[in-house]
N, C-alpha and C positions, 0 to 999 in steps of 0.2 A: 524441477522448477525453482525450488528454494535455493539451489546452488547458484542461480544467476546472480551476478553482482548487483547488490542493492535490494534484492527481493525481501530479505528478512527486515532490513531497515525500513522499507516501505510499509510492510505489514505492521510493524511496531509504530510507525508514524500515524498510520490510519487508526490504530487502536487508541493512541493518545489524543489525536485531534478529532476523532469520530468522522469528520468529513473534510476533505481538502479539495481545493481547485487544482486544475492541471498545473498551473504555475508553481504551486506549493510543492509539487513533486520534485522540484529542483533542489529541495532540501536534502534529498536522497541521492539524486543523480544530477549533476550540473547541466548536462545537455537535455534540453526540454524534450526533444523527440525521442531520445533514449529512455527518459523517465516515462513518457507517455506509452511507449511500446512495452515497457516493463509492467506498467499498470494494466494494460490491455491483456498481457499474457496471464497475469494473475486473475483477471476477469474470466478468461477462457477456462480456467480450471476451477472456477466457482468460489474464489476467495474474496473477490472485490466486486462491488457494484460500480458501474459507470453510468452516470446520468448526464445526458446532454443538457446544457444550459444555454438558452438563447440570449446572447448578448449581441453587440454589433457583429460579432462573428461567432462561429460555433466553438463552444468550450465544453469542458467536462468537469464534473464533480465526482469524486471518488469516496467510497466508504466501504467498510468491511461487510461481507455477508455473515450470517450466523456461523457458517463453516470457517470463514476467515477469522472471526472472533475466537473460535475454539483454537485455531492454529496460533493466534497471537497469545492467548492464555498459556498454551504449552511452551511457546518460545520464552515467555517471561518466567515460567517455572524453571526451565533449563538454565536461564540466566541466574536465577536465585541459587540454584544448586552450584553453579560455577563460582558464584561469589561467596559461597559458604554460608548462606543464610537459611 
């Protein structure tokens, strides 16, 4: 799952922002529907929470689960190792 294009970037974005709307996922993937599908895939494996937000239309808000936060912390640790810190 983490090998999917944009998965790691999405996890790190959610770690940094804590909660993002579906439109904000486009910071990771420019195509809205591809970004939404990626977030839903991460939800299926327990890394992301998806909350329906009622606006004039159905929208979603995403955040990391505790498991997702652990993964984000490990990814940041790996990045620090790569950067030599």
